[in-house]
C-alpha positions as CSV (number, residue, x, y, z in Angstrom):
1,X,-3.8,-15.8,31.1
2,X,-1.9,-17.5,28.3
3,X,1.2,-15.8,26.9
4,X,1.0,-15.0,23.1
5,X,4.2,-15.9,21.4
6,X,5.0,-13.2,18.7
7,X,7.3,-12.6,15.8
8,X,7.9,-9.3,14.0
9,X,9.0,-9.3,10.4
10,X,9.6,-6.0,8.6
11,X,12.4,-4.8,6.3
12,X,12.3,-1.4,7.9
13,X,14.1,-1.2,11.3
14,X,12.1,1.8,12.5
15,X,8.9,-0.1,12.0
16,X,10.2,-3.1,14.0
17,X,11.3,-0.8,16.8
18,X,7.9,0.9,16.9
19,X,6.0,-2.4,17.0
20,X,8.4,-3.7,19.8
21,X,7.7,-0.6,21.9
22,X,3.9,-1.2,21.5
23,X,4.0,-4.9,22.4
24,X,6.4,-4.3,25.3
25,X,3.5,-2.6,27.0
26,X,1.4,-5.8,27.0
27,X,2.4,-8.4,29.5
28,X,0.6,-11.3,27.7
29,X,2.7,-10.9,24.6
30,X,6.2,-12.4,24.4
31,X,8.5,-11.4,21.5
32,X,10.3,-14.6,20.4
33,X,11.8,-13.6,17.1
34,X,12.4,-10.8,14.7
35,X,13.1,-10.9,10.9
36,X,13.9,-8.5,8.1
37,X,12.6,-10.3,5.0
38,X,10.4,-13.0,3.7
39,X,13.0,-15.8,3.9
40,X,13.6,-15.0,7.6
41,X,9.9,-14.9,8.2
42,X,9.4,-18.4,6.8
43,X,12.4,-19.7,8.9
44,X,11.2,-18.0,12.1
45,X,7.6,-19.1,11.7
46,X,8.6,-22.7,10.9
47,X,11.1,-22.9,13.7
48,X,9.2,-21.1,16.5
49,X,5.5,-21.7,15.6
50,X,4.4,-18.3,17.0
51,X,0.8,-17.5,17.8
52,X,0.9,-14.1,16.2
53,X,3.1,-12.5,13.5
54,X,3.4,-8.8,12.7
55,X,4.2,-9.3,9.0
56,X,5.1,-6.5,6.6
57,X,3.0,-6.9,3.4
58,X,5.7,-5.3,1.1
59,X,9.3,-6.6,1.4
60,X,12.0,-6.7,-1.3
61,X,12.5,-10.5,-1.7
62,X,9.2,-12.1,-0.7
63,X,6.1,-10.1,0.2
64,X,3.9,-11.1,3.2
65,X,1.4,-12.9,0.9
66,X,4.2,-15.1,-0.6
67,X,5.3,-15.9,3.0
68,X,1.8,-17.0,3.9
69,X,1.6,-19.2,0.9
70,X,4.8,-21.0,2.0
71,X,3.5,-21.7,5.6
72,X,1.6,-24.9,6.2
73,X,-2.0,-23.9,6.9
74,X,-2.1,-26.2,9.9
75,X,0.6,-24.1,11.6
76,X,-0.3,-20.7,10.2
77,X,-0.3,-18.1,13.0
78,X,-2.6,-15.1,13.3
79,X,-1.2,-12.3,11.1
């Protein structure tokens, strides 16, 4: 089975920790990056081109929807 490359982006550390604990239980998911805000999300998605992103909808600088608008639709992962 193919490995799913994943990134977590959330401004709350406890939320990132919880999601990491959940995905650590699934062998097919590989965590390749972690961010705390919209700008980091854009950089991580552009650099690593993940298959799946756990993206917080409400963040201080850019919300999840603003992040999605900045990602080229051709390379947009599942959110």
